[in-house]
A tleap script that builds the chain and sets N, CA, C and O, in Angstrom:
source leaprc.protein.ff14SB
mol = sequence {
  NMET ALA THR GLY ASP LYS ILE ASP ASN LYS
  ALA ASP GLU LEU LYS GLY LYS ALA LYS GLU
  THR ALA GLY LYS LEU GLN ASP ASP GLU GLU
  LEU GLN ALA GLU GLY LYS GLY ASP GLN VAL
  LYS GLY ASN VAL LYS GLN ALA GLY GLU LYS
  ILE LYS ASP ALA PHE LYS CGLY
}
set mol.1.N position { -12.573 8.721 -7.361 }
set mol.1.CA position { -11.555 8.628 -6.557 }
set mol.1.C position { -10.705 10.029 -6.430 }
set mol.1.O position { -10.220 10.547 -7.436 }
set mol.2.N position { -10.564 10.591 -5.155 }
set mol.2.CA position { -9.846 11.841 -5.364 }
set mol.2.C position { -8.582 11.563 -5.418 }
set mol.2.O position { -8.021 10.626 -4.850 }
set mol.3.N position { -7.890 12.739 -6.414 }
set mol.3.CA position { -6.470 12.425 -6.679 }
set mol.3.C position { -5.309 12.247 -5.494 }
set mol.3.O position { -4.277 11.576 -5.504 }
set mol.4.N position { -5.921 13.171 -4.399 }
set mol.4.CA position { -5.053 13.065 -3.209 }
set mol.4.C position { -5.239 11.739 -2.663 }
set mol.4.O position { -4.185 11.180 -2.361 }
set mol.5.N position { -6.466 10.992 -2.427 }
set mol.5.CA position { -6.439 9.645 -2.190 }
set mol.5.C position { -5.662 8.732 -2.732 }
set mol.5.O position { -5.013 7.958 -2.028 }
set mol.6.N position { -5.623 8.700 -4.297 }
set mol.6.CA position { -4.984 7.802 -4.993 }
set mol.6.C position { -3.353 8.016 -4.761 }
set mol.6.O position { -2.608 7.043 -4.873 }
set mol.7.N position { -2.903 9.143 -4.481 }
set mol.7.CA position { -1.476 9.556 -4.210 }
set mol.7.C position { -1.254 8.827 -2.865 }
set mol.7.O position { -0.346 7.996 -2.880 }
set mol.8.N position { -1.955 9.001 -1.656 }
set mol.8.CA position { -1.712 8.528 -0.430 }
set mol.8.C position { -1.845 6.915 -0.445 }
set mol.8.O position { -1.060 6.288 0.267 }
set mol.9.N position { -2.672 6.303 -1.117 }
set mol.9.CA position { -2.812 4.847 -1.159 }
set mol.9.C position { -1.672 4.199 -1.894 }
set mol.9.O position { -1.260 3.103 -1.515 }
set mol.10.N position { -1.066 4.899 -3.065 }
set mol.10.CA position { -0.034 4.615 -3.740 }
set mol.10.C position { 1.354 4.593 -3.122 }
set mol.10.O position { 2.312 3.871 -3.397 }
set mol.11.N position { 1.183 5.923 -1.885 }
set mol.11.CA position { 2.502 6.061 -1.315 }
set mol.11.C position { 2.528 4.998 -0.220 }
set mol.11.O position { 3.638 4.593 0.126 }
set mol.12.N position { 1.519 4.534 0.324 }
set mol.12.CA position { 1.450 3.374 1.427 }
set mol.12.C position { 1.981 2.129 0.811 }
set mol.12.O position { 2.667 1.362 1.486 }
set mol.13.N position { 1.653 1.847 -0.647 }
set mol.13.CA position { 2.240 0.756 -1.160 }
set mol.13.C position { 3.619 0.811 -1.587 }
set mol.13.O position { 4.308 -0.208 -1.542 }
set mol.14.N position { 3.967 1.639 -1.897 }
set mol.14.CA position { 5.682 2.039 -2.345 }
set mol.14.C position { 6.439 2.238 -0.877 }
set mol.14.O position { 7.645 2.002 -0.813 }
set mol.15.N position { 5.814 2.614 0.132 }
set mol.15.CA position { 6.512 2.483 1.367 }
set mol.15.C position { 6.537 1.118 1.977 }
set mol.15.O position { 7.435 0.638 2.669 }
set mol.16.N position { 5.548 0.636 1.657 }
set mol.16.CA position { 5.643 -0.970 1.903 }
set mol.16.C position { 6.762 -1.632 1.441 }
set mol.16.O position { 7.569 -2.224 2.157 }
set mol.17.N position { 6.814 -1.512 0.042 }
set mol.17.CA position { 7.728 -2.159 -0.917 }
set mol.17.C position { 9.179 -1.930 -0.245 }
set mol.17.O position { 9.974 -2.850 -0.055 }
set mol.18.N position { 9.422 -0.555 0.096 }
set mol.18.CA position { 10.647 -0.164 0.406 }
set mol.18.C position { 10.952 -0.778 1.707 }
set mol.18.O position { 12.073 -1.268 1.842 }
set mol.19.N position { 10.016 -0.828 2.802 }
set mol.19.CA position { 10.412 -1.425 4.069 }
set mol.19.C position { 10.395 -3.061 3.583 }
set mol.19.O position { 11.357 -3.730 3.962 }
set mol.20.N position { 9.735 -3.488 3.065 }
set mol.20.CA position { 10.050 -5.131 2.701 }
set mol.20.C position { 11.540 -5.186 2.036 }
set mol.20.O position { 12.342 -6.000 2.495 }
set mol.21.N position { 11.821 -4.552 1.239 }
set mol.21.CA position { 13.144 -4.609 0.609 }
set mol.21.C position { 14.329 -4.347 1.793 }
set mol.21.O position { 15.279 -5.087 2.047 }
set mol.22.N position { 14.031 -3.271 2.334 }
set mol.22.CA position { 15.030 -2.980 3.607 }
set mol.22.C position { 15.093 -4.105 4.483 }
set mol.22.O position { 16.208 -4.426 4.894 }
set mol.23.N position { 14.106 -4.752 4.836 }
set mol.23.CA position { 13.875 -5.889 5.621 }
set mol.23.C position { 14.590 -7.106 5.157 }
set mol.23.O position { 15.277 -7.788 5.917 }
set mol.24.N position { 14.401 -7.390 3.778 }
set mol.24.CA position { 15.199 -8.439 3.105 }
set mol.24.C position { 16.802 -8.222 3.178 }
set mol.24.O position { 17.630 -9.116 3.356 }
set mol.25.N position { 17.064 -6.820 2.998 }
set mol.25.CA position { 18.675 -6.671 3.052 }
set mol.25.C position { 19.091 -6.653 4.229 }
set mol.25.O position { 20.321 -6.698 4.256 }
set mol.26.N position { 18.525 -6.597 5.420 }
set mol.26.CA position { 18.961 -6.574 6.775 }
set mol.26.C position { 18.599 -7.705 7.408 }
set mol.26.O position { 18.804 -7.749 8.621 }
set mol.27.N position { 18.001 -8.828 6.756 }
set mol.27.CA position { 17.579 -9.900 7.189 }
set mol.27.C position { 16.662 -9.829 8.484 }
set mol.27.O position { 16.810 -10.602 9.430 }
set mol.28.N position { 15.647 -8.772 8.435 }
set mol.28.CA position { 14.931 -8.437 9.396 }
set mol.28.C position { 13.566 -8.918 9.066 }
set mol.28.O position { 12.946 -8.333 8.179 }
set mol.29.N position { 12.998 -9.994 9.732 }
set mol.29.CA position { 11.786 -10.569 9.180 }
set mol.29.C position { 10.469 -9.609 9.606 }
set mol.29.O position { 9.432 -9.505 8.952 }
set mol.30.N position { 10.791 -8.924 10.896 }
set mol.30.CA position { 9.590 -8.104 11.311 }
set mol.30.C position { 9.473 -6.888 10.348 }
set mol.30.O position { 8.349 -6.615 9.925 }
set mol.31.N position { 10.537 -6.135 9.966 }
set mol.31.CA position { 10.501 -5.021 8.774 }
set mol.31.C position { 9.712 -5.758 7.584 }
set mol.31.O position { 8.621 -5.335 7.200 }
set mol.32.N position { 10.325 -6.876 7.031 }
set mol.32.CA position { 9.665 -7.451 5.789 }
set mol.32.C position { 8.209 -7.444 6.082 }
set mol.32.O position { 7.499 -6.841 5.277 }
set mol.33.N position { 7.574 -8.095 7.239 }
set mol.33.CA position { 6.189 -8.334 7.415 }
set mol.33.C position { 5.563 -6.857 7.510 }
set mol.33.O position { 4.425 -6.685 7.073 }
set mol.34.N position { 6.261 -5.816 8.056 }
set mol.34.CA position { 5.478 -4.717 8.149 }
set mol.34.C position { 5.202 -3.937 6.839 }
set mol.34.O position { 4.204 -3.259 6.593 }
set mol.35.N position { 6.339 -4.175 5.998 }
set mol.35.CA position { 6.464 -3.795 4.729 }
set mol.35.C position { 5.123 -4.466 3.695 }
set mol.35.O position { 4.383 -3.824 2.950 }
set mol.36.N position { 5.128 -5.748 3.922 }
set mol.36.CA position { 4.027 -6.363 3.353 }
set mol.36.C position { 2.610 -5.930 3.654 }
set mol.36.O position { 1.728 -5.776 2.809 }
set mol.37.N position { 2.489 -5.742 5.022 }
set mol.37.CA position { 1.419 -5.097 5.571 }
set mol.37.C position { 1.068 -3.879 4.902 }
set mol.37.O position { -0.006 -3.774 4.310 }
set mol.38.N position { 1.859 -3.006 4.957 }
set mol.38.CA position { 1.757 -1.620 4.043 }
set mol.38.C position { 1.208 -1.768 2.778 }
set mol.38.O position { 0.285 -1.115 2.289 }
set mol.39.N position { 1.962 -2.844 2.193 }
set mol.39.CA position { 1.475 -2.809 0.735 }
set mol.39.C position { 0.081 -3.178 0.669 }
set mol.39.O position { -0.681 -2.523 -0.043 }
set mol.40.N position { -0.435 -4.424 1.519 }
set mol.40.CA position { -1.770 -4.714 1.571 }
set mol.40.C position { -2.641 -3.766 1.821 }
set mol.40.O position { -3.734 -3.741 1.254 }
set mol.41.N position { -2.221 -2.770 2.800 }
set mol.41.CA position { -3.265 -1.896 3.196 }
set mol.41.C position { -3.618 -0.855 1.940 }
set mol.41.O position { -4.744 -0.473 1.624 }
set mol.42.N position { -2.426 -0.521 1.345 }
set mol.42.CA position { -2.416 0.462 0.209 }
set mol.42.C position { -3.276 -0.388 -1.033 }
set mol.42.O position { -3.940 0.319 -1.791 }
set mol.43.N position { -3.281 -1.352 -1.179 }
set mol.43.CA position { -3.858 -2.166 -2.176 }
set mol.43.C position { -5.384 -2.165 -1.774 }
set mol.43.O position { -6.250 -1.748 -2.545 }
set mol.44.N position { -5.630 -2.610 -0.639 }
set mol.44.CA position { -7.020 -2.703 -0.038 }
set mol.44.C position { -7.652 -1.148 -0.156 }
set mol.44.O position { -8.730 -1.105 -0.750 }
set mol.45.N position { -7.233 -0.136 0.229 }
set mol.45.CA position { -7.707 1.245 0.166 }
set mol.45.C position { -8.027 1.397 -1.301 }
set mol.45.O position { -9.147 1.703 -1.710 }
set mol.46.N position { -6.884 1.145 -2.138 }
set mol.46.CA position { -7.246 1.305 -3.591 }
set mol.46.C position { -8.563 0.414 -4.256 }
set mol.46.O position { -9.300 0.903 -5.112 }
set mol.47.N position { -8.707 -0.795 -3.782 }
set mol.47.CA position { -9.566 -1.365 -4.280 }
set mol.47.C position { -10.767 -0.794 -3.842 }
set mol.47.O position { -11.630 -0.697 -4.714 }
set mol.48.N position { -11.099 -0.323 -2.539 }
set mol.48.CA position { -12.251 0.184 -1.921 }
set mol.48.C position { -12.660 1.455 -2.873 }
set mol.48.O position { -13.747 1.640 -3.421 }
set mol.49.N position { -11.502 2.270 -2.917 }
set mol.49.CA position { -11.935 3.459 -3.728 }
set mol.49.C position { -12.468 3.011 -5.284 }
set mol.49.O position { -13.496 3.506 -5.747 }
set mol.50.N position { -11.777 2.170 -5.922 }
set mol.50.CA position { -12.369 1.786 -7.324 }
set mol.50.C position { -14.036 1.243 -7.259 }
set mol.50.O position { -14.903 1.353 -8.125 }
set mol.51.N position { -14.105 0.697 -6.054 }
set mol.51.CA position { -15.678 0.158 -5.956 }
set mol.51.C position { -16.391 1.379 -5.642 }
set mol.51.O position { -17.413 1.615 -6.286 }
set mol.52.N position { -16.034 2.135 -4.811 }
set mol.52.CA position { -16.988 3.453 -4.850 }
set mol.52.C position { -17.057 4.121 -6.219 }
set mol.52.O position { -18.131 4.555 -6.635 }
set mol.53.N position { -15.906 4.213 -6.942 }
set mol.53.CA position { -16.046 4.841 -8.036 }
set mol.53.C position { -17.117 4.037 -8.909 }
set mol.53.O position { -18.076 4.639 -9.392 }
set mol.54.N position { -16.962 2.869 -9.074 }
set mol.54.CA position { -17.921 2.075 -9.896 }
set mol.54.C position { -19.339 2.398 -9.652 }
set mol.54.O position { -20.130 2.424 -10.595 }
set mol.55.N position { -19.729 2.660 -8.364 }
set mol.55.CA position { -21.047 2.922 -8.141 }
set mol.55.C position { -21.495 4.504 -8.249 }
set mol.55.O position { -22.647 4.936 -8.202 }
set mol.56.N position { -20.452 5.142 -8.384 }
set mol.56.CA position { -20.648 6.522 -8.845 }
set mol.56.C position { -20.920 6.729 -10.200 }
set mol.56.O position { -21.662 7.616 -10.623 }
set mol.57.N position { -20.209 5.759 -11.008 }
set mol.57.CA position { -20.504 5.995 -12.368 }
set mol.57.C position { -21.616 5.263 -13.032 }
set mol.57.O position { -21.871 5.472 -14.219 }
savepdb mol mol.pdb
quit
């Protein structure tokens, strides 16, 4: 997996955690859900990259 992809995927995950936390603090369920979605997106991308790496090795 390219280092840039790793950074982008981790950034999606961290952005999602920040949004989820902000949503909790503001009692904003929509923002919380968006944050959880961003985290899932980042995790799925990371998993996909790990699978690609496994087949390369």
